[in-house]
C-alpha positions, 0 to 999 in steps of 0.5 A: 787152503786148509787152516790146520797147516797155517802155511806162510805162502812162499815168494818164488815160483817153485816154493810150495805150501804143504800138501793138505791131504791129511787135513782134507781127510779129517775135514771129510770125516767131520773132524778138524785138527786144532793145534795146541798153543804149545804145539804151535809155539814149538812148530813156529819157533823151530821154523824160525830157528831153521830159517836163521841157520842157513842165513847165518852160516851161508852168509859166513861161507859167502865171505870165506869161499875166496880162492876156490878153484872148484866150479861148484864153489864159484858164486853166481853173481846177480846183476841189476838186469837179472834182478829186474827180470827175475820177478817176470821169469818167476811169474811165467814159471809159476803160471806155467806150472799152474797150467801143467797141473791143470792139464796133466796128471799131478802124479807124473809131474811130481814123480819127475820133480822128485827125481830131479830134486833127489839128485840136486838134494844129494849134491847140495847136502854133500856140499853143505856137509863137506867143511864139517866132515873135514873137522870130524874125520881124523887127519891121520886117515888116508885122504886121496885127492880126485879131479873131475875135469871137462874141457871143450876144444883143443890147443889154444882154444881149449876151455874148461867147462867143469873143474871139480876137485874132491877127496875121500871125505867128499865121497863120504859126504856123498854117501851119507847124502845119498842115504838121505836122498833115498829116505826122502824119495821112498818115505817123503819124511819131513826130517829128510825134507828139512835136511834137503831144504836146509842144504838148498837154502844154505847153498843159495845164500852162499853161492848167489851173490848180489853185485851191489845194494841197489841190485838187492833193492831191485830184486827184493822190491820186485819179488815183494810185488810178485809175492803180494800179487800172486798170493792175494790177487789170484789162486795160482800160487796156492794151487801150485803150492798145494800140488807141488811136492818137492823139498823146497820148504821147511816144515815142522809138525804142530802135533809133534808133542802128541804124535811124535815123529809120525806127526802129520799136521805141519806149519811151513816156510818156503825156501824163497822166504829164506834165500831171497832176504838171505843173499841180501843179508850176506851182501851186507856182511861182505860190505861190513868186511870191505869197511875194514872196521872189525865190525859187523853192524849191517849184518847184525842189523839186517839179521835182526830185521829178518827175525823181526819181519818173520815174527811179524808175519807169523803174528799177523797170520795168526791174528787174521787167520789167513796165510800171508806172503812173508816178503810183504813184511821181510822186504821192508824190514831187511831193507829199511833197518840197514838203511836207517842205520847207514843214515845215522852213521853217515855211510848211506852213500858208501853203502850204495857205492859198494860194488863187488867187482872181482869180488871175494870169490872171483879172483883171476888165476894170476891173482891167485898165483901172486897171493900164493907166492906172497904166502910162500915168501912169508913162510920162508 
């Protein structure tokens, strides 16, 4: 792996490091890029800030997504069985990609992946921008409502497959996201990559819900072993990461101060190193809410733990001049800090007993109707 990019090796099967084409060309020419201390500080500081944004706002949105009837807003709950199988599935996917890149042309595979993530990126960015657009567009502008409904069967056996409600403001978001998508598809610019990457990360933290703390520990523990094995034990992760071109990483140039927006020597962080700890942090925020103590102790503790773990990863990487699996440091920090706080407060048992049954976002239609009726009576 090229040293000029100093990547944090990601933790999931589809996370990638930077493509080091520029670094290889520079090495072949007998030159080697060395980032200045200022350039490295700006790059890694920016990566840390960009990593924190989707975790913070995604966690808040995971709490406030209650009562949504849109299928796109409904969270996907991860059970302990799902968590236990995930590292195995990720390993098979990773090794499968490794074989694909060894057997088939990298150009055609990345072309298919670019089209796939082009569509996903537009939808993810549109969903991310929608709440902000509601505040930006004046309320007096006409805003028509639309509904996309797919059903299966007829009569009593009729079942909803997709029930997506949207309005004119959502169409504006979709148009803007499409422009970003075309920009990424044609130029592969790092800013477009980051816009899609931030959208993927925020949507992941918001819509992927762990059902309890034990499930979170199983998931993070399994991926901890997965990350360490595939990074230190084989060259599979690095090979796939260098070959995989998709907006599943956040990047920031270390030569931005010298070259401006045309900079091409990047530091990076895989989205898995954001989303996996992020969904655990979001779970702890929902646990804070369930305590009804008007306090966010566990959320802020785990949030600080993430900053500490990510900072430690960067420090070790620069000290030993070797790419690091970020979950090696993030998992112990994100689990250990909240557990210690729970022990000190005498709430450890309560934390591990917390269970999201119908959860904040999974109310039944009857419950929603009852809530609406109560609200209408209060208004009267």
